[in-house]
C-alpha positions in Angstrom: 0.0 0.0 0.0 2.8 2.4 0.9 4.5 1.5 -2.4 1.3 2.3 -4.3 0.9 5.6 -2.4 4.6 6.5 -3.0 4.1 5.7 -6.7 1.0 7.8 -6.9 2.8 10.8 -5.2 5.8 10.4 -7.5 3.5 10.4 -10.6 1.6 13.5 -9.3 4.9 15.3 -8.7 6.1 14.4 -12.2 2.8 15.6 -13.7 3.0 18.8 -11.7 6.6 19.4 -12.9 5.7 18.8 -16.5 2.6 21.1 -16.2 4.8 23.8 -14.6 7.4 23.5 -17.4 4.6 23.7 -20.0 3.2 26.7 -18.3 6.6 28.3 -18.2 7.2 28.0 -21.9 3.7 28.6 -23.2 2.8 31.8 -24.9 1.8 34.6 -22.5 -1.1 35.8 -24.7 -2.8 39.2 -24.4 -3.0 42.1 -26.9 -0.3 44.4 -28.1 -1.2 47.7 -29.6 1.3 49.0 -32.1 1.1 52.5 -33.6 1.4 52.4 -37.4 2.6 55.7 -39.0 1.9 56.4 -42.7 5.1 55.5 -44.5 6.1 52.2 -46.1 9.2 51.6 -44.0 7.3 51.9 -40.7 4.5 49.7 -42.0 7.2 47.1 -42.9 8.6 47.1 -39.4 5.2 47.0 -37.7 4.1 44.1 -39.9 7.2 42.0 -39.2 7.0 42.6 -35.5 3.2 41.9 -35.5 3.7 38.6 -37.3 6.4 37.4 -34.9 4.3 38.4 -31.8 1.3 36.5 -33.2 2.9 33.4 -34.7 5.9 32.9 -32.4 4.5 34.1 -29.1 0.7 33.7 -29.4 -0.2 37.4 -28.8 -3.0 39.3 -30.6 -1.8 42.5 -32.2 -3.9 45.6 -32.8 -2.3 48.0 -35.3 -3.5 51.5 -34.8 -3.0 53.9 -37.7 -1.9 57.3 -36.3 0.5 60.1 -37.1 3.6 60.7 -35.0 2.2 63.2 -32.5 -0.9 61.0 -32.0 1.2 58.0 -31.4 3.0 59.6 -28.5 -0.3 60.8 -27.1 -1.6 57.2 -27.3 1.2 56.0 -25.0 -0.3 58.2 -22.3 -3.9 57.4 -23.1 -3.4 53.6 -23.2 -4.3 53.3 -26.8 -0.7 52.5 -27.9 1.8 50.2 -26.4 4.6 50.4 -29.0 6.1 53.0 -31.4 8.4 50.9 -33.7 10.2 53.7 -35.4 10.8 57.0 -33.6 12.6 59.9 -35.4 14.1 61.9 -32.6 11.2 63.8 -31.1 13.2 65.2 -28.2 10.4 67.4 -27.0 8.0 64.4 -26.8 10.7 62.4 -25.0 11.1 65.1 -22.4 7.4 65.4 -22.0 6.3 61.7 -21.9 9.5 60.0 -20.7 11.2 62.4 -18.4 8.3 64.5 -17.0 5.2 62.4 -17.1 7.0 59.1 -16.9 4.4 57.3 -19.0 6.8 56.0 -21.7 10.3 54.5 -22.0 12.8 53.8 -24.7 13.0 50.2 -25.8 16.4 50.6 -27.5 17.4 51.2 -31.1 15.5 49.5 -34.0 18.7 49.2 -36.1 17.6 51.7 -38.8 19.8 54.7 -39.5 17.7 57.7 -40.5 18.6 60.6 -42.8 16.4 63.6 -43.5 17.2 66.2 -46.1 16.4 68.1 -49.3 16.8 66.4 -52.6 16.7 67.1 -56.3 16.5 64.6 -59.2 20.0 63.5 -60.2 19.6 64.9 -63.7 19.4 68.4 -62.1 22.6 67.9 -60.2 24.2 66.8 -63.5 22.9 69.8 -65.4 23.5 72.4 -62.7 26.5 71.1 -60.7 26.4 73.8 -58.0 22.7 73.3 -57.2 23.4 70.9 -54.4 25.1 73.8 -52.5 22.4 75.5 -50.5 24.1 78.9 -51.0 23.2 78.6 -54.7 19.6 77.7 -54.3 18.3 81.2 -54.7 19.9 81.4 -58.1 17.7 78.5 -59.2 14.5 79.4 -57.3 12.7 80.4 -60.5 13.0 76.8 -61.8 10.9 75.5 -58.9 8.0 78.0 -59.0 4.6 76.4 -59.0 1.0 77.7 -58.7 1.1 76.8 -55.0 4.4 78.5 -54.3 3.6 81.7 -56.2 6.6 84.0 -56.6 8.8 81.6 -54.6 10.5 78.3 -55.4 8.6 75.3 -54.1 10.1 73.0 -51.5 7.8 69.9 -51.5 7.3 68.4 -48.1 5.3 65.3 -47.1 2.7 65.1 -44.3 2.8 68.2 -42.0 3.1 65.8 -39.0 6.5 64.5 -40.2 9.6 65.6 -38.5 10.5 68.8 -40.4 12.5 72.0 -39.8 11.9 73.3 -43.3 9.9 76.4 -42.8 12.5 77.6 -40.2 15.4 76.7 -42.5 14.0 78.6 -45.4 13.4 81.7 -43.2 16.8 81.6 -41.4 18.8 80.8 -44.4 17.1 83.6 -46.3 16.0 81.4 -49.2 13.4 82.5 -51.7 11.3 79.3 -51.3 8.0 78.3 -49.8 7.1 74.9 -48.2 4.2 73.2 -49.9 2.9 70.0 -48.3 2.2 67.1 -50.6 0.3 65.3 -47.8 1.9 61.9 -47.8 4.9 59.7 -48.6 3.1 58.4 -51.7 2.8 61.9 -53.1 6.5 62.6 -52.6 7.4 59.3 -54.3 5.1 60.1 -57.2 6.6 63.6 -57.6 10.2 62.2 -57.5 9.3 59.6 -60.2 7.6 62.1 -62.5 10.4 64.7 -62.1 12.9 62.0 -63.1 10.9 60.6 -66.0 9.8 64.0 -67.4 13.0 65.9 -66.4 10.9 68.5 -64.6 12.5 70.5 -61.7 11.8 69.3 -58.2 13.2 70.2 -54.8 11.8 67.9 -52.1 12.0 66.8 -48.5 12.9 63.1 -48.3 14.5 60.6 -46.1 16.2 57.2 -45.6 15.6 54.3 -45.1 13.5 54.4 -48.3 13.2 51.8 -51.0 12.8 54.5 -53.7 16.6 55.1 -53.7 17.1 51.7 -55.3 14.9 52.9 -58.3 15.3 56.6 -58.6 18.5 58.6 -58.5 18.3 61.6 -56.2 21.0 64.1 -55.2 21.1 65.5 -51.7 21.4 69.3 -51.0 24.3 70.2 -48.8 22.8 72.3 -46.1 24.9 74.0 -43.4 26.5 71.1 -41.4 24.7 69.8 -38.4 26.4 70.4 -35.0 25.1 69.3 -31.6 22.7 71.9 -30.3 22.2 73.7 -33.6 18.6 72.6 -33.7 17.7 73.2 -30.0 15.6 76.2 -30.7 13.3 75.5 -33.6 12.8 79.2 -34.6 16.5 79.6 -35.0 17.4 76.4 -36.8 19.9 77.1 -39.7 21.6 73.7 -40.0 21.1 70.3 -41.6 19.1 67.6 -39.9 21.0 65.4 -37.4 21.8 61.7 -38.2 19.0 59.6 -36.6 19.7 56.3 -34.8 16.0 55.3 -34.8 14.6 53.8 -31.7 11.5 52.2 -30.3 9.3 53.8 -27.6 6.9 51.8 -25.4 4.4 52.8 -22.7 5.7 52.4 -19.2 2.9 50.0 -18.4 3.9 47.8 -21.3 7.5 47.8 -20.3 6.5 46.7 -16.8 3.9 44.1 -17.6 4.5 43.2 -21.3 6.4 40.0 -20.6 7.7 38.2 -23.6 6.0 40.7 -25.9 8.1 43.5 -24.5 11.2 41.3 -24.7 10.6 40.8 -28.4 10.0 44.5 -29.0 13.2 45.3 -27.1 15.2 42.7 -29.1 13.8 43.8 -32.6 16.6 45.4 -34.6 17.1 45.3 -38.4 19.0 47.2 -41.1 17.8 49.8 -43.7 18.2 47.2 -46.4 16.1 44.6 -44.6 13.3 47.2 -44.1 13.5 48.4 -47.7 13.1 44.8 -49.0 9.7 44.4 -47.2 8.6 48.0 -48.0 9.4 47.4 -51.7 7.2 44.3 -51.7 4.4 46.3 -50.1 4.6 49.3 -52.5 5.9 47.9 -55.8 5.0 44.3 -55.7 1.5 45.1 -54.5 1.7 42.7 -51.6 -0.2 43.3 -48.3 2.0 44.3 -45.4 1.3 40.9 -43.8 2.2 39.0 -46.9 5.4 40.9 -47.4 6.3 40.4 -43.8 5.7 36.7 -44.0 7.8 36.4 -47.1 10.7 38.1 -45.3 10.2 36.1 -42.1 10.2 32.8 -44.0 13.5 33.7 -45.7 15.3 35.2 -42.7 14.9 33.0 -39.7 18.6 33.4 -39.0 18.0 37.1 -38.5 15.0 37.1 -36.3 15.3 33.9 -34.3 17.3 35.6 -31.5 14.7 38.3 -31.2 12.2 35.8 -29.9 12.4 35.1 -26.2 12.2 31.4 -25.2 
């Protein structure tokens, strides 16, 4: 009888141990709310991260389409857990991270960001000094449009994007006017048409961006960036800083996000990797999820260490 009882106890302990191990390694579950900003590279990052959260860890993902300021506000409101690709936003960092303490940085996402002014390469070939900002007034007449009136047009994207362009024009005494195209798609269309039709275009643009693999653009050399030159927005008269893009999460998610937070923190990929997925979304007409799955299936060696076990 004692042997039977001991055997039963041993079996129960073994079952409990196995159940405990299973519970330890099982997906945590829950919902992760990821802000999705309106440019292809961001959508690529959000889609890959979402797929891994869902397929590898068993979470549900809610992708919330917002602009950059709204995404930061969502961290405080509880409508956003994760911003995958943050472009600087030092004012928001001070407000939401340092002062309100409702958000934290989750480390760099691996992308190296560049913002600047560009012209089609054919213009740089035809006017060799046009990439020197000091010569831009000489060519302002080439860029006049109905929207810019008597000034040359500088075409920007969405007004919510990170931009110092109105201050730069004013402080560098350039005879130009910022005109907002409204979206990344509109900027890309303008760049393509200006290249194909050889029409003048001065535009705000950025990297990482798949378009650079298809259209040749020349960057304008603005006054060199130096630490602190962009501290006071009204007085900015220098180029944009180099951006080591990072991820921002809500403090609540950082504290209680479990394996989901670990995956977000570990997520880091290159400009080329992001561009490959973004290119499939835009040019190969794939859904963001289909493009992400294609990349995930082909690149397990890249992402396997992101996933906590």
